[in-house]
N, CA and C of each residue as an Amber inpcrd file, in Angstrom:
protein
   618
  36.8920000   9.1950000 -26.2620000  35.8720000  10.1800000 -25.9120000
  35.4490000   9.9590000 -24.4670000  35.5970000  10.9640000 -23.6220000
  35.1990000  10.8480000 -22.2290000  34.9280000  12.2340000 -21.6850000
  34.4010000  12.2860000 -20.4650000  34.2040000  13.5700000 -19.8130000
  32.8140000  14.1180000 -19.9950000  32.6970000  15.4090000 -19.6490000
  31.3950000  16.0600000 -19.6420000  30.8670000  16.2800000 -21.0520000
  29.6000000  16.6730000 -21.1040000  28.8900000  16.9410000 -22.3590000
  28.9740000  15.7420000 -23.3030000  28.6260000  14.5800000 -22.7520000
  28.6550000  13.3410000 -23.5290000  27.2760000  12.7010000 -23.5260000
  26.8300000  12.2780000 -24.6870000  25.5550000  11.5830000 -24.8350000
  25.8210000  10.2070000 -25.4280000  25.3430000   9.1930000 -24.7490000
  25.5070000   7.8030000 -25.1750000  24.1320000   7.2400000 -25.5000000
  23.9800000   6.6440000 -26.6660000  22.7240000   5.9630000 -26.9650000
  23.0150000   4.4940000 -27.2650000  22.1800000   3.6290000 -26.6910000
  22.3400000   2.1830000 -26.8430000  20.9830000   1.5750000 -27.1850000
  20.9480000   0.7720000 -28.2270000  19.7210000   0.0120000 -28.4930000
  19.6910000  -1.1830000 -27.5510000  18.5200000  -1.4880000 -27.0260000
  18.3830000  -2.6310000 -26.1220000  18.9120000  -3.9020000 -26.7720000
  19.2720000  -4.8630000 -25.9290000  19.7220000  -6.1470000 -26.4370000
  18.5930000  -6.8960000 -27.1330000  18.9540000  -7.9520000 -27.8210000
  17.9610000  -8.7310000 -28.5720000  16.8100000  -9.1680000 -27.6610000
  15.5890000  -8.9490000 -28.1160000  14.4030000  -9.3980000 -27.3870000
  13.8660000 -10.6790000 -28.0170000  12.9120000 -11.2910000 -27.3300000
  12.2930000 -12.4870000 -27.9020000  11.5600000 -12.1420000 -29.1980000
  11.0330000 -10.9260000 -29.2810000  10.3890000 -10.4870000 -30.5190000
  11.3790000 -10.3470000 -31.6570000  12.5560000  -9.7680000 -31.3600000
  13.6090000  -9.6740000 -32.3750000  14.0030000 -11.0640000 -32.8660000
  14.1870000 -11.9780000 -31.9130000  14.6410000 -13.3240000 -32.2650000
  13.6190000 -14.0490000 -33.1400000  12.3380000 -13.7430000 -32.9350000
  11.2780000 -14.3930000 -33.7050000  11.0050000 -13.6960000 -35.0290000
  11.6840000 -12.5740000 -35.2840000  11.4570000 -11.8400000 -36.5180000
  10.1140000 -11.1500000 -36.5620000   9.6410000 -10.6730000 -35.3920000
   8.3280000 -10.0540000 -35.2930000   8.4150000  -8.5260000 -35.2990000
   7.3160000  -7.9060000 -35.6460000   7.1480000  -6.4710000 -35.4220000
   6.7070000  -6.3180000 -33.9660000   7.6570000  -6.0800000 -33.0900000
   7.3550000  -6.0570000 -31.6610000   6.6500000  -4.7690000 -31.2630000
   7.1860000  -3.6370000 -31.6990000   6.5420000  -2.3610000 -31.4430000
   6.2720000  -2.1010000 -29.9790000   4.9970000  -1.8610000 -29.6400000
   4.6240000  -1.4770000 -28.2800000   4.4720000  -2.6690000 -27.3410000
   4.5780000  -3.8880000 -27.8420000   4.4690000  -5.0600000 -26.9620000
   5.6230000  -5.0770000 -25.9740000   5.3520000  -5.5930000 -24.7720000
   6.3950000  -5.6820000 -23.7520000   6.9200000  -7.1100000 -23.7220000
   8.1150000  -7.3090000 -24.2340000   8.7090000  -8.6440000 -24.3070000
  10.0920000  -8.6100000 -23.6600000  10.5590000  -9.7380000 -23.1190000
  11.8500000  -9.7670000 -22.4370000  13.0250000  -9.9310000 -23.3920000
  14.2100000  -9.7790000 -22.8300000  15.4340000 -10.0370000 -23.5740000
  15.6810000 -11.5360000 -23.6760000  16.3700000 -11.9350000 -24.7210000
  16.8810000 -13.2980000 -24.8250000  18.2090000 -13.3820000 -24.0680000
  18.7560000 -14.5720000 -23.9630000  20.0770000 -14.7100000 -23.3440000
  21.1140000 -13.9050000 -24.1240000  21.0290000 -13.9610000 -25.4640000
  21.9370000 -13.1700000 -26.2900000  21.7390000 -11.6860000 -26.0170000
  20.4900000 -11.2600000 -25.8770000  20.2120000  -9.8550000 -25.6120000
  20.8130000  -9.3810000 -24.3030000  20.7580000 -10.2140000 -23.2860000
  21.3610000  -9.8390000 -21.9970000  22.8700000  -9.7090000 -22.1380000
  23.4710000 -10.6110000 -22.8960000  24.9190000 -10.5210000 -23.1030000
  25.2750000  -9.2920000 -23.9330000  24.4480000  -8.9400000 -24.9120000
  24.7030000  -7.7280000 -25.6960000  24.6810000  -6.4900000 -24.8060000
  23.7320000  -6.4420000 -23.8690000  23.6550000  -5.3010000 -22.9550000
  24.8850000  -5.2520000 -22.0510000  25.2880000  -6.4010000 -21.5410000
  26.4920000  -6.4310000 -20.6990000  27.7180000  -5.9890000 -21.4960000
  27.8050000  -6.4310000 -22.7470000  28.9450000  -6.0500000 -23.5900000
  28.9720000  -4.5450000 -23.8150000  27.8070000  -3.9390000 -24.0040000
  27.7470000  -2.4810000 -24.1560000  28.2500000  -1.8030000 -22.8930000
  27.8510000  -2.3320000 -21.7350000  28.3220000  -1.7730000 -20.4750000
  29.8200000  -1.9150000 -20.3000000  30.3530000  -3.0680000 -20.6820000
  31.8070000  -3.2580000 -20.5760000  32.5440000  -2.2860000 -21.4860000
  31.9930000  -2.0590000 -22.6680000  32.6180000  -1.1140000 -23.6000000
  32.6790000   0.2830000 -22.9880000  31.5920000   0.7060000 -22.3700000
  31.5740000   2.0330000 -21.7470000  32.5310000   2.0820000 -20.5600000
  32.5600000   1.0070000 -19.7800000  33.4570000   0.9630000 -18.6220000
  34.9150000   1.0590000 -19.0440000  35.2690000   0.3560000 -20.1150000
  36.6490000   0.3900000 -20.6080000  37.0600000   1.7850000 -21.0610000
  36.0880000   2.5910000 -21.4550000  36.3710000   3.9530000 -21.9030000
  36.2120000   4.9690000 -20.7810000  35.9740000   4.4820000 -19.5780000
  35.8490000   5.3820000 -18.4370000  34.5820000   6.2050000 -18.4300000
  33.5370000   5.7330000 -19.1020000  32.2800000   6.4740000 -19.1990000
  31.2980000   5.9680000 -18.1460000  31.0010000   6.8230000 -17.1710000
  30.0900000   6.4950000 -16.0800000  28.9290000   7.4950000 -16.1210000
  27.7850000   7.0690000 -16.6080000  26.6680000   8.0000000 -16.7940000
  26.2090000   8.6620000 -15.4980000  25.8880000   9.9380000 -15.6110000
  25.3010000  10.6890000 -14.5020000  23.7800000  10.6490000 -14.5600000
  23.2290000  10.4540000 -15.7520000  21.7830000  10.3880000 -15.9510000
  21.4850000   9.2750000 -16.9410000  20.4380000   8.5070000 -16.6620000
  20.0880000   7.3690000 -17.5120000  18.5990000   7.4350000 -17.8490000
  18.2920000   7.3110000 -19.1340000  16.9130000   7.3180000 -19.6110000
  16.6350000   6.0190000 -20.3580000  15.4180000   5.5110000 -20.2260000
  14.9860000   4.3730000 -21.0330000  13.5040000   4.5440000 -21.3310000
  12.9500000   3.6390000 -22.1280000  11.5220000   3.6950000 -22.4290000
  10.7480000   3.0240000 -21.2950000   9.4380000   2.9000000 -21.4700000
   8.6280000   2.2320000 -20.4520000   8.5550000   0.7270000 -20.6730000
   9.2440000   0.2110000 -21.6680000   9.2200000  -1.2160000 -21.9540000
  10.3610000  -1.9190000 -21.2290000  10.0710000  -3.1160000 -20.6990000
  11.0210000  -3.7910000 -19.8150000  12.3180000  -4.1620000 -20.5130000
  12.2900000  -4.3660000 -21.8290000  13.5290000  -4.7490000 -22.5090000
  14.5610000  -3.6260000 -22.4800000  14.1160000  -2.3800000 -22.4120000
  15.0820000  -1.2810000 -22.3040000  15.5390000  -1.1040000 -20.8620000
  14.6300000  -1.2700000 -19.9030000  15.0330000  -1.1440000 -18.5000000
  15.9920000  -2.2640000 -18.1160000  15.6910000  -3.4850000 -18.5640000
  16.5810000  -4.6100000 -18.2810000  17.9550000  -4.3700000 -18.9010000
  17.9840000  -3.8610000 -20.1140000  19.2650000  -3.5520000 -20.7630000
  20.0090000  -2.4680000 -19.9960000  19.2960000  -1.4150000 -19.5900000
  19.9290000  -0.3310000 -18.8370000  20.5120000  -0.8480000 -17.5310000
  19.7580000  -1.7040000 -16.8330000  20.2520000  -2.2590000 -15.5760000
  21.5310000  -3.0570000 -15.7880000  21.5890000  -3.8470000 -16.8480000
  22.7720000  -4.6690000 -17.1040000  23.9620000  -3.8210000 -17.5320000
  23.6960000  -2.7510000 -18.2630000  24.7690000  -1.8250000 -18.6290000
  25.3590000  -1.1970000 -17.3760000  24.4920000  -0.7230000 -16.4860000
  24.9650000  -0.0900000 -15.2530000  25.7250000  -1.0840000 -14.3860000
  25.2360000  -2.3050000 -14.3020000  25.9160000  -3.3330000 -13.5160000
  27.3180000  -3.5900000 -14.0590000  27.4490000  -3.6520000 -15.3860000
  28.7630000  -3.8860000 -15.9910000  29.7190000  -2.7250000 -15.7340000
  29.1690000  -1.5200000 -15.6160000  30.0010000  -0.3450000 -15.3370000
  30.3640000  -0.2680000 -13.8590000  29.5430000  -0.9150000 -13.0120000
  29.7640000  -0.8460000 -11.5750000  28.9620000   0.2460000 -10.9060000
  27.8320000   0.6030000 -11.5110000  26.9530000   1.6250000 -10.9530000
  25.6580000   0.9790000 -10.4710000  24.9910000   1.5750000  -9.4810000
  23.7420000   0.9990000  -8.9740000  22.6190000   1.0600000  -9.9950000
  21.7300000   0.0750000  -9.9250000  20.5800000   0.0390000 -10.8360000
  19.4560000   0.9000000 -10.2640000  19.6680000   2.1630000 -10.2430000
  18.6560000   3.0710000  -9.7120000  18.7500000   4.4030000 -10.4310000
  17.7710000   5.2440000 -10.1520000  17.7300000   6.5710000 -10.7720000
  17.6840000   6.5040000 -12.3000000  17.0790000   5.4350000 -12.8170000
  16.8430000   5.3430000 -14.2570000  15.4870000   5.9770000 -14.5490000
  15.4640000   6.9330000 -15.4440000  14.2320000   7.6550000 -15.7660000
  13.5390000   6.9780000 -16.9440000  12.3130000   6.5290000 -16.7370000
  11.5310000   5.9370000 -17.8190000  10.7120000   7.0280000 -18.5040000
  10.8360000   7.1240000 -19.8170000  10.1400000   8.1540000 -20.5890000
   9.3170000   7.4960000 -21.6880000   8.0130000   7.6960000 -21.6570000
   7.1360000   7.1030000 -22.6720000   7.4460000   7.6280000 -24.0680000
   8.0180000   8.8310000 -24.1450000   8.3710000   9.3960000 -25.4450000
   9.4080000   8.5490000 -26.1740000  10.1530000   7.7310000 -25.4190000
  11.1920000   6.8860000 -26.0010000  10.6900000   5.4870000 -26.3570000
   9.3960000   5.2340000 -26.1330000   8.8410000   3.9280000 -26.4860000
   9.0010000   3.6670000 -27.9840000   9.0090000   2.3860000 -28.3180000
   9.1680000   2.0180000 -29.7200000   7.9900000   2.5140000 -30.5470000
   8.2620000   2.7000000 -31.8050000   7.2240000   3.0610000 -32.7700000
   6.0750000   2.0570000 -32.7170000   4.8610000   2.5700000 -32.7770000
   3.6730000   1.7150000 -32.7860000   3.4640000   1.1880000 -34.2080000
   3.5810000  -0.1230000 -34.3520000   3.4290000  -0.7320000 -35.6730000
   1.9750000  -1.0120000 -36.0450000   1.0310000  -0.6580000 -35.1880000
  -0.3760000  -0.8120000 -35.5270000  -0.7380000  -2.2390000 -35.8940000
  -1.3340000  -2.4150000 -37.0780000  -1.8110000  -3.7320000 -37.5130000
  -0.6880000  -4.7470000 -37.6940000   0.5610000  -4.2860000 -37.7930000
   1.6890000  -5.2040000 -37.9650000   2.1560000  -5.7910000 -36.6380000
   1.7620000  -5.1870000 -35.5220000   2.2710000  -5.5840000 -34.2140000
   2.0130000  -7.0600000 -33.9290000   3.0730000  -7.7710000 -33.5630000
   2.9730000  -9.1840000 -33.2360000   3.1030000 -10.1190000 -34.4180000
   3.0250000  -9.5850000 -35.6410000   3.1920000 -10.4210000 -36.8280000
   4.6710000 -10.6090000 -37.1440000   5.0120000 -11.7450000 -37.7170000
   6.3580000 -11.8960000 -38.2560000   6.4470000 -11.0930000 -39.5470000
   7.6680000 -10.7840000 -39.9520000   7.8470000 -10.0710000 -41.2160000
   7.2490000 -10.8680000 -42.3710000   7.4220000 -12.1860000 -42.3270000
   6.9060000 -13.0320000 -43.4010000   5.3780000 -12.9880000 -43.4540000
   4.7370000 -13.0070000 -42.2900000   3.2750000 -12.9680000 -42.2540000
   2.7520000 -11.6310000 -42.7690000   3.4430000 -10.5490000 -42.3950000
   3.0350000  -9.2260000 -42.8720000   3.1910000  -9.1210000 -44.3840000
   4.3000000  -9.6540000 -44.8970000   4.5300000  -9.6030000 -46.3450000
   3.5070000 -10.4480000 -47.0960000   3.1010000 -11.5590000 -46.5070000
   2.0970000 -12.4060000 -47.1520000   0.7540000 -11.6860000 -47.2510000
   0.4790000 -10.8240000 -46.2850000  -0.8100000 -10.1200000 -46.2750000
  -0.8000000  -8.8550000 -47.1250000   0.2750000  -8.0670000 -47.0260000
   0.2910000  -6.7570000 -47.6850000   1.2880000  -6.6540000 -48.8400000
   2.1590000  -7.6400000 -48.9760000   3.1800000  -7.5980000 -50.0150000
   4.4940000  -7.0650000 -49.4830000   5.5910000  -7.6360000 -49.9740000
   6.9170000  -7.2740000 -49.4720000   7.2450000  -5.8100000 -49.7230000
   6.8630000  -5.2850000 -50.8720000   7.1870000  -3.8910000 -51.1910000
   6.4880000  -2.9270000 -50.2390000   5.2090000  -3.1690000 -49.9610000
   4.4710000  -2.2800000 -49.0640000   5.0300000  -2.3510000 -47.6500000
   5.3350000  -3.5460000 -47.1840000   5.8880000  -3.6990000 -45.8340000
   7.2380000  -2.9980000 -45.7320000   8.0550000  -3.0990000 -46.7700000
   9.3550000  -2.4200000 -46.7790000   9.1750000  -0.9080000 -46.6830000
   8.1760000  -0.3810000 -47.3570000   7.8990000   1.0610000 -47.2790000
   7.5110000   1.4400000 -45.8580000   6.6260000   0.6910000 -45.2410000
   6.2240000   0.9890000 -43.8640000   7.4040000   0.9000000 -42.9040000
   8.2880000  -0.0520000 -43.1220000   9.4140000  -0.2490000 -42.2030000
  10.4330000   0.8700000 -42.2860000  10.7680000   1.3190000 -43.4870000
  11.9400000   2.1670000 -43.6500000  11.6480000   3.6230000 -43.9900000
  10.4770000   3.9160000 -44.5480000  10.2510000   5.2920000 -44.9980000
   9.9760000   6.2190000 -43.8190000  10.1330000   7.5060000 -44.0580000
   9.9630000   8.5150000 -43.0170000   8.4950000   8.8140000 -42.7470000
   7.6880000   8.9130000 -43.7830000   6.3230000   9.4220000 -43.6240000
   5.2280000   8.3660000 -43.6660000   5.5080000   7.1820000 -44.2170000
   4.4620000   6.1650000 -44.3640000   4.2260000   5.4310000 -43.0480000
   2.9580000   5.2670000 -42.6860000   2.5950000   4.5600000 -41.4560000
   1.7770000   3.3230000 -41.7900000   1.9940000   2.2120000 -41.0860000
   1.1480000   1.0360000 -41.2920000  -0.2550000   1.3130000 -40.7630000
  -1.2390000   0.5030000 -41.1280000  -2.6030000   0.7260000 -40.6420000
  -2.6590000   0.8260000 -39.1170000  -3.2640000   1.9030000 -38.6250000
  -3.4460000   2.1340000 -37.1810000  -2.1220000   2.2940000 -36.4370000
  -1.0420000   2.5960000 -37.1440000   0.2620000   2.7180000 -36.5040000
   0.9100000   4.0700000 -36.7180000   2.1620000   4.1780000 -36.2860000
   2.9380000   5.4050000 -36.3940000   3.9260000   5.3340000 -37.5480000
   4.2020000   6.4480000 -38.1490000   5.3280000   6.5820000 -39.0720000
   6.5600000   6.9830000 -38.2740000   7.7040000   6.9630000 -38.9230000
   8.9120000   7.4520000 -38.2640000   8.7800000   8.9490000 -37.9810000
   8.0870000   9.6630000 -38.8440000   7.8400000  11.0910000 -38.6060000
   7.0370000  11.2920000 -37.3240000   6.0310000  10.4480000 -37.1040000
   5.2510000  10.5200000 -35.8660000   6.1350000  10.2460000 -34.6540000
   7.0170000   9.2650000 -34.7850000   7.9140000   8.9100000 -33.6850000
   8.8560000  10.0620000 -33.3730000   9.3960000  10.6830000 -34.4120000
  10.2760000  11.8380000 -34.2220000   9.5460000  12.9770000 -33.5250000
   8.2670000  13.1470000 -33.8250000   7.4990000  14.2510000 -33.2420000
   7.3950000  14.1410000 -31.7290000   7.4600000  12.9310000 -31.1770000
   7.4290000  12.7950000 -29.7220000   8.8150000  12.6510000 -29.1070000
   9.7580000  12.1080000 -29.8800000  11.1130000  11.9310000 -29.3530000
  11.8650000  13.2570000 -29.2850000  11.7370000  14.0950000 -30.3070000
  12.5100000  15.3420000 -30.3690000  12.2700000  16.2540000 -29.1660000
  11.0230000  16.4910000 -28.7290000  10.8350000  17.3330000 -27.5440000
  11.4630000  16.7390000 -26.2810000  11.4240000  15.4110000 -26.1610000
  12.0680000  14.7530000 -25.0170000  13.5700000  14.9860000 -25.0500000
  14.1420000  14.9260000 -26.2390000  15.5750000  15.1960000 -26.3810000
  15.9040000  16.6220000 -25.9620000  15.1460000  17.5830000 -26.4540000
  15.4420000  18.9910000 -26.1920000  15.2490000  19.3480000 -24.7240000
  14.1740000  18.8560000 -24.1130000  13.8220000  19.3050000 -22.7640000
  14.4090000  18.4560000 -21.6460000  14.7570000  17.1930000 -21.9240000
  15.2090000  16.3130000 -20.8430000  16.5910000  15.7190000 -21.0820000
  16.7970000  15.1360000 -22.2520000  18.0530000  14.4250000 -22.4950000
  19.2090000  15.3830000 -22.7220000  19.0260000  16.3650000 -23.5980000
  20.1050000  17.3030000 -23.9010000  20.5720000  18.0690000 -22.6700000
  19.6780000  18.6050000 -21.8330000  20.1610000  19.2850000 -20.6240000
  20.9960000  18.3750000 -19.7260000  20.5980000  17.1000000 -19.6170000
  21.3710000  16.1610000 -18.8040000  22.7450000  15.9190000 -19.4110000
  22.8070000  15.7950000 -20.7340000  24.0930000  15.5850000 -21.4080000
  24.9980000  16.8030000 -21.2750000  24.4320000  17.9850000 -21.2850000
  25.2420000  19.1960000 -21.1660000  25.8230000  19.3490000 -19.7650000
  25.2100000  18.6970000 -18.7790000  25.7150000  18.7590000 -17.4020000
  26.7400000  17.6760000 -17.1080000  26.7990000  16.6270000 -17.9250000
  27.7050000  15.5190000 -17.6340000  27.6380000  14.4540000 -18.7050000
  27.3760000  13.2140000 -18.2860000  27.2740000  12.0910000 -19.2130000
  25.8700000  11.5150000 -19.1130000  25.1450000  11.5210000 -20.2170000
  23.7820000  10.9850000 -20.2500000  23.7460000   9.7260000 -21.1070000
  23.0200000   8.7290000 -20.6390000  22.8400000   7.4600000 -21.3490000
  21.3660000   7.2800000 -21.6840000  21.0820000   6.9490000 -22.9320000
  19.7180000   6.6470000 -23.3670000  19.6920000   5.2190000 -23.9060000
  18.8330000   4.3930000 -23.3440000  18.6560000   3.0180000 -23.8120000
  17.2300000   2.9000000 -24.3450000  17.0980000   2.6640000 -25.6230000
  15.7590000   2.6340000 -26.2230000  15.7210000   1.6460000 -27.3820000
  14.8310000   1.8960000 -28.3340000  14.4990000   0.9390000 -29.3880000
  15.0490000   1.3710000 -30.7430000  14.9950000   0.4540000 -31.6980000
  15.5330000   0.7460000 -33.0230000  14.9610000   1.9960000 -33.6500000
  13.6360000   2.1190000 -33.6760000  13.0310000   3.2640000 -34.3480000
  13.0190000   4.5210000 -33.4930000  12.8030000   4.3860000 -32.1900000
  12.8520000   5.5930000 -31.3600000  14.2700000   6.1540000 -31.3290000
  15.2700000   5.2840000 -31.4410000  16.6500000   5.7830000 -31.5100000
  16.9800000   6.3430000 -32.8860000  16.3970000   5.7920000 -33.9450000
  16.5660000   6.4240000 -35.2660000  16.0400000   7.8560000 -35.2090000
  14.8960000   8.0310000 -34.5670000  14.3350000   9.3730000 -34.4080000
  15.2400000  10.2440000 -33.5490000  15.8080000   9.6670000 -32.4870000
  16.7000000  10.4390000 -31.6300000  17.9600000  10.8530000 -32.3770000
  18.5330000   9.9460000 -33.1540000  19.7050000  10.2890000 -33.9680000
  19.3650000  11.4340000 -34.9160000  18.1680000  11.3810000 -35.5030000
  17.7420000  12.4580000 -36.3990000  17.6780000  13.7890000 -35.6670000
  17.1690000  13.7680000 -34.4310000  17.0800000  14.9990000 -33.6430000
  18.4650000  15.5100000 -33.2610000  19.3490000  14.6100000 -32.8820000
  20.7000000  14.9990000 -32.4740000  21.4860000  15.5640000 -33.6520000
  21.4120000  14.8720000 -34.7840000  22.2520000  15.2140000 -35.9280000
  21.5680000  16.1320000 -36.9390000  20.2860000  16.4150000 -36.7340000
  19.5660000  17.2710000 -37.6730000  19.4580000  16.6590000 -39.0530000
  19.1360000  15.3740000 -39.1130000  19.1260000  14.6530000 -40.3830000
  17.8880000  14.9720000 -41.2170000  18.0450000  14.8810000 -42.5230000
  16.9250000  15.0100000 -43.4500000  16.1250000  13.7120000 -43.4390000
  14.8680000  13.7370000 -43.9220000  14.0930000  12.4930000 -44.0010000
  14.8130000  11.3820000 -44.7590000  15.4590000  11.7060000 -45.8700000
  16.1800000  10.6810000 -46.6330000  17.3160000  10.0810000 -45.8130000
  18.0250000  10.9260000 -45.0780000  19.1420000  10.4460000 -44.2640000
  18.6500000   9.5950000 -43.1010000  17.5130000   9.9660000 -42.5290000
  16.9530000   9.1920000 -41.4220000  16.6430000   7.7680000 -41.8700000
  16.1240000   7.6350000 -43.0800000  15.7470000   6.3130000 -43.5820000
  16.9370000   5.3680000 -43.6630000  18.1360000   5.9110000 -43.7940000
  19.3340000   5.0830000 -43.9310000  19.9560000   4.6980000 -42.5910000
  19.4910000   5.2860000 -41.4990000  20.0730000   5.0130000 -40.1810000
  19.6790000   3.6150000 -39.7250000  20.6470000   2.8650000 -39.2480000
  20.4070000   1.5040000 -38.7740000  21.1470000   1.3120000 -37.4600000
  20.4680000   0.7640000 -36.4620000  21.0900000   0.4700000 -35.1760000
  20.7680000  -0.9710000 -34.8070000  21.7750000  -1.7940000 -34.7070000
  21.5610000  -3.1920000 -34.3540000  21.3750000  -3.3260000 -32.8460000
  20.8270000  -4.4580000 -32.4120000  20.6010000  -4.6560000 -30.9850000
  21.9300000  -4.6200000 -30.2280000  21.9290000  -3.8990000 -29.1200000
  23.1280000  -3.7620000 -28.3030000  24.1430000  -2.7700000 -28.8210000
  23.8470000  -2.0950000 -29.9400000  24.8250000  -1.1680000 -30.5220000
  24.9160000   0.1230000 -29.7190000  26.0820000   0.7680000 -29.8210000
  26.3970000   1.9660000 -29.0380000  26.7790000   3.1060000 -29.9710000
  26.2860000   4.3080000 -29.6720000  26.7530000   5.5340000 -30.3330000
  27.1270000   6.5280000 -29.2470000  28.2570000   7.1980000 -29.4540000
  28.7450000   8.1860000 -28.4960000  28.8330000   9.5470000 -29.1620000
  28.2950000  10.5570000 -28.4930000  28.3750000  11.9310000 -28.9850000
  29.0450000  12.8050000 -27.9320000  30.0180000  13.5810000 -28.3640000
  30.5900000  14.6280000 -27.5180000  30.0220000  15.9510000 -28.0160000
  29.4300000  16.7280000 -27.1200000  28.7470000  17.9540000 -27.4940000
  29.5800000  19.1800000 -27.1520000  29.5080000  20.1710000 -28.0150000
  30.1790000  21.4450000 -27.7630000  29.3290000  22.2880000 -26.8190000
  29.8990000  23.3850000 -26.3530000  29.2000000  24.2520000 -25.4070000
  27.9140000  24.8280000 -25.9830000  27.8390000  24.9350000 -27.3170000
  26.6260000  25.4610000 -27.9550000  25.6470000  24.3520000 -28.3310000
  25.8650000  23.1520000 -27.8280000  25.0410000  21.9360000 -27.9990000
  25.2130000  21.2500000 -29.3520000  26.0490000  21.7780000 -30.2350000
  26.3100000  21.0990000 -31.5010000  27.2330000  19.9030000 -31.2620000
  27.3130000  19.0240000 -32.2510000  28.1370000  17.8240000 -32.1130000
  29.6040000  18.1760000 -32.3240000  30.4110000  17.8590000 -31.3300000
  31.8530000  18.0730000 -31.4260000  32.5430000  16.8340000 -31.9870000
  32.0290000  15.6660000 -31.6180000  32.5840000  14.4020000 -32.1110000
  31.5210000  13.3250000 -32.0010000  31.5800000  12.3540000 -32.9120000
  30.6560000  11.2230000 -32.9000000  31.4580000   9.9520000 -33.1070000
  31.1990000   8.9670000 -32.2760000  31.9230000   7.7040000 -32.3610000
  30.9050000   6.5720000 -32.4220000  30.9910000   5.7700000 -33.4650000
  30.1260000   4.6040000 -33.6090000  31.0350000   3.3830000 -33.6030000
  31.2740000   2.7690000 -32.4380000  32.2000000   1.6360000 -32.3640000
  31.7410000   0.4900000 -33.2480000  32.6960000  -0.2210000 -33.8280000
  32.3660000  -1.3740000 -34.6650000  32.2510000  -2.6220000 -33.8120000
């Protein structure tokens, strides 16, 4: 898959919050050494396929910008002209933010925490649901990301849940289907779009 009308989405590399098993959410935390290597590996994968982004988007959190910079460096492109969009920020975990999964489960119970983590409509106390996240990600996709992808090759580097929402917007997924979407740190998805903006091909490298 190469050429125009291509959309690439990459989850940032492992962060210190990921490594600690925390609900990182809106906190700004750096990448680990493994996370930096995951970002470089994503960039090498794109370079090997001849994919050189014309437009790059990330969230306002440094772990996505750092990942985007390393991806561009691996491709051989300058670390500039990266657009930071708050709409792509990670889901706000509210009262869970900064807690480990184990600590959250000890307080609210494993079943309740699992519902907050994976369901479409349930939100943790003072936090966002995936539906809330989709409500801000989808307009960004329609007005900014999709037009860039239709003109050439667009790269989006963001977070697990904001990218789940983006995948839902791209693929038109149902709430049940959205709940099943999983993106590991450093993972890559490639979409080739048709002239009418529908998906012509989707590649999820293993």
